[in-house]
matplotlib code that plots the C-alpha trace (Angstrom):
import matplotlib.pyplot as plt

x = [-7.9, -5.6, -3.3, -0.9, -2.3, -0.4, -1.5, -0.9, -1.1, 1.7, 3.8, 3.1, 4.0, 7.2, 8.3, 9.2, 7.2, 6.4, 6.7, 4.3, 1.5, 1.8, -0.8, -2.4, -6.1, -9.0, -10.1, -13.8, -16.4, -16.2, -12.4, -12.3, -10.1, -10.5, -7.3, -7.2, -3.6, -2.3, -2.2, -6.0, -5.5, -8.3, -7.4, -8.9, -7.1, -9.0, -7.9, -7.6, -8.3, -11.7, -13.6, -12.7, -9.0, -9.3, -11.4, -8.8, -6.1, -8.4, -8.7, -4.9, -4.5, -7.3, -5.5, -2.2, -4.1, -5.9, -9.4, -10.3, -14.0, -13.4, -10.9, -13.5, -16.1, -13.7, -12.5, -16.1, -17.0, -14.0, -15.0, -18.5, -17.4, -15.0, -17.9, -19.8, -16.8, -16.4, -20.1, -19.8, -16.6, -18.1, -21.2, -19.2, -17.0, -20.2, -21.3, -23.6, -23.0, -23.1, -26.5, -28.0, -26.1, -26.8, -30.6, -30.2, -27.6, -29.7, -32.3, -29.8, -27.7, -29.3, -29.4, -26.1, -27.6, -28.9, -25.5, -23.8, -26.3, -25.6, -21.9, -22.1, -24.3, -22.1, -18.9, -20.4, -21.5, -18.2, -15.8, -17.9, -16.9, -18.5, -16.4, -14.5, -16.6, -16.1, -16.4, -19.6, -17.6, -16.2, -19.6, -21.1, -18.2, -18.7, -22.4, -21.8, -19.3, -21.3, -24.9, -24.6, -21.8, -19.3, -15.8, -13.2, -9.7, -6.6, -6.2, -9.9, -9.5, -6.3, -8.0, -11.0, -8.8, -6.9, -10.2, -11.2, -7.9, -8.2, -11.6, -10.4, -7.2, -8.9, -11.1, -8.2, -6.3, -9.2, -9.7, -6.0, -6.0, -6.1, -9.9, -10.6, -7.6, -8.8, -12.3, -11.0, -8.8, -11.9, -14.0, -11.3, -10.8, -14.6, -14.8, -12.0, -13.7, -17.1, -15.8, -13.7, -16.6, -17.9, -14.4, -13.8, -17.1, -16.0, -12.7, -10.5, -7.3, -7.6, -5.0, -5.1, -3.3, -2.5, -2.1, -0.7, -3.4, -3.5, -5.8, -4.9, -5.8, -2.8, 0.1, 1.2, 2.5, 0.0, -0.4, -0.5, -0.5, -2.4, -0.1, 2.9, 1.0, 0.1, 3.7, 5.0, 2.4, 3.3, 6.9, 6.1, 7.1, 4.4, 4.2, 1.7, 4.2, 7.0, 5.0, 4.1, 7.8, 8.9, 6.3, 7.5, 11.3]
y = [1.9, -0.8, -1.2, -3.8, -6.6, -9.3, -12.4, -11.5, -15.1, -16.1, -13.3, -14.2, -17.9, -17.2, -14.1, -12.3, -10.9, -13.7, -12.3, -14.8, -13.5, -9.9, -9.0, -5.8, -5.7, -3.2, -1.2, -2.0, 0.6, -0.1, -0.2, -3.8, -6.1, -9.8, -11.7, -15.4, -16.5, -19.6, -21.4, -20.8, -18.3, -15.8, -12.4, -8.9, -5.6, -2.5, 0.7, 3.5, 6.3, 8.0, 7.8, 11.4, 10.6, 7.5, 9.4, 12.2, 9.6, 8.0, 11.4, 11.8, 8.3, 8.8, 11.9, 9.9, 7.1, 9.5, 9.0, 12.7, 12.3, 9.8, 12.3, 15.0, 12.7, 11.5, 15.0, 16.1, 13.1, 13.6, 17.2, 16.2, 13.4, 15.8, 18.2, 15.2, 14.3, 17.9, 18.0, 14.7, 15.8, 19.1, 17.4, 14.9, 17.7, 19.2, 15.9, 14.5, 10.8, 8.6, 7.1, 10.6, 11.9, 9.0, 9.5, 13.3, 12.9, 10.1, 12.8, 14.6, 11.6, 11.5, 15.3, 17.0, 20.5, 19.7, 18.4, 21.5, 23.7, 21.7, 22.1, 25.9, 26.3, 24.2, 25.9, 29.4, 28.5, 26.9, 29.5, 32.6, 32.7, 31.2, 28.4, 28.7, 27.0, 26.0, 29.0, 29.0, 28.2, 25.1, 24.0, 24.4, 22.4, 19.6, 19.4, 19.3, 16.4, 14.4, 15.1, 16.0, 13.6, 16.3, 14.9, 17.0, 17.5, 17.0, 20.7, 20.8, 18.0, 19.6, 23.0, 21.4, 19.4, 22.6, 24.3, 21.3, 21.4, 25.1, 24.4, 21.3, 22.7, 25.1, 22.3, 19.8, 22.4, 22.9, 19.2, 18.8, 21.7, 21.2, 21.6, 18.9, 16.5, 14.2, 14.1, 13.1, 10.4, 9.0, 9.0, 7.2, 4.5, 4.0, 3.5, 0.9, -0.9, -1.0, -2.2, -5.0, -6.5, -8.9, -10.2, -10.8, -12.6, -15.0, -15.6, -13.9, -12.2, -8.5, -5.7, -2.1, -0.4, 3.3, 4.4, 7.6, 9.8, 13.2, 14.7, 13.4, 13.6, 11.5, 13.5, 17.0, 17.6, 19.4, 19.1, 22.6, 21.9, 19.2, 19.2, 18.5, 15.7, 14.1, 14.4, 12.7, 10.0, 9.2, 8.8, 6.0, 2.5, 0.0, -2.1, -4.5, -5.3, -5.7, -8.2, -10.1, -10.2, -11.3, -14.1, -15.5, -15.1]
z = [-12.5, -11.4, -8.4, -7.0, -5.0, -3.1, -1.2, 2.4, 3.5, 1.2, 2.6, 6.2, 5.5, 3.7, 5.7, 2.5, -0.4, -2.9, -6.4, -7.9, -5.6, -7.0, -9.5, -11.0, -10.3, -11.0, -8.0, -7.5, -6.6, -2.8, -2.8, -1.5, -3.5, -3.1, -3.9, -4.8, -5.4, -7.2, -3.8, -3.3, -0.5, -0.3, 1.2, 1.1, 0.5, 1.7, -0.3, 2.2, -0.2, -0.4, -3.7, -4.7, -4.4, -6.6, -9.2, -9.4, -10.2, -12.8, -14.5, -14.8, -16.1, -18.6, -20.0, -20.3, -22.1, -24.4, -23.0, -22.6, -22.1, -19.3, -17.8, -17.7, -16.2, -13.5, -12.6, -12.3, -10.2, -8.0, -7.2, -6.4, -4.0, -2.4, -1.7, -0.1, 2.0, 3.2, 4.2, 6.0, 7.8, 8.9, 10.2, 12.2, 13.6, 14.9, 16.5, 13.8, 13.6, 10.5, 11.3, 11.4, 8.4, 6.0, 5.6, 5.2, 2.5, 0.8, 0.1, -2.1, -3.4, -6.8, -7.4, -8.0, -7.7, -4.2, -3.2, -4.5, -2.5, 0.7, 0.2, -0.4, 2.6, 4.9, 3.6, 4.2, 7.7, 8.6, 7.1, 6.7, 3.0, -0.1, -1.7, -4.9, -7.6, -11.2, -13.6, -15.6, -18.8, -17.3, -15.8, -19.3, -20.8, -18.2, -19.0, -22.7, -22.3, -19.8, -20.9, -24.6, -25.8, -26.6, -27.5, -25.7, -26.9, -24.7, -23.9, -23.0, -20.5, -19.1, -18.6, -16.9, -14.6, -13.7, -12.8, -10.7, -8.9, -8.1, -6.5, -4.7, -3.1, -0.6, 0.6, 1.0, 2.9, 5.2, 5.7, 6.6, 9.1, 12.8, 13.4, 10.8, 10.9, 13.7, 12.3, 8.8, 10.4, 12.2, 9.0, 7.1, 9.8, 10.1, 6.3, 6.4, 9.3, 7.7, 4.3, 5.9, 7.9, 5.3, 4.6, 8.3, 8.7, 6.0, 7.9, 5.2, 6.1, 5.5, 5.0, 4.0, 1.2, 0.7, -2.9, -4.2, -5.8, -7.6, -4.9, -1.5, 2.2, 3.2, 1.9, 2.7, -0.8, -3.0, -6.8, -8.3, -12.1, -13.9, -16.9, -14.7, -13.0, -16.4, -17.5, -14.3, -14.5, -18.1, -17.1, -14.7, -15.8, -16.9, -13.7, -15.3, -18.1, -15.6, -13.6, -16.7, -17.8, -14.3, -14.3, -17.6, -17.0]

ax = plt.figure().add_subplot(projection="3d")
ax.plot(x, y, z, "-o")
ax.set_aspect("equal")
plt.show()
């Protein structure tokens, strides 16, 4: 997935946004975008969103672009990473720091069933209720797509996305609630700090960027329908083409 990037040094030097320093770039796995403008400035942009948020938007874009298998994979990955974030946030809320959490989670990091079991147990202990999980039909569909090479249709991807959304919303509401909000903010800030360290060591100017995503910790507004989100996304202008046109005009 791509997002805007801008050379912050050009902007600081001129005092106004410099159109020629705007580009569209792929968001890398760690969410750290290194920008090298035509004036040879090197700056880093740290995407604030967690991986589950970015994956959820990738899924919506994949449906818009007609890549339904990618959409299913991204939706599934988004939900799994949301489970992980919830477990991490709950542990932190109870005083378990990152250095203690990391090796424990590492034991489960390559086995999705263990991760799901940890999420169910933590959710049950925390809320007194089992979480809403994907229906067995959708779980079987996901496995067929990811592990057996099934080619899903558009409606298949939309239904799967809706099932993921209905599982994700209760978790997001809990994470945004008063008992969790300060912990979530701390985790997000720590992530930004940790990911910016290497750039700072190299003397690069760093900035953060908040992007709009389908599932979001940052906004109070909730998505309730995948089809509507896809329709809205499809109506957005093609910013990459706009930038190309502006650069040549």
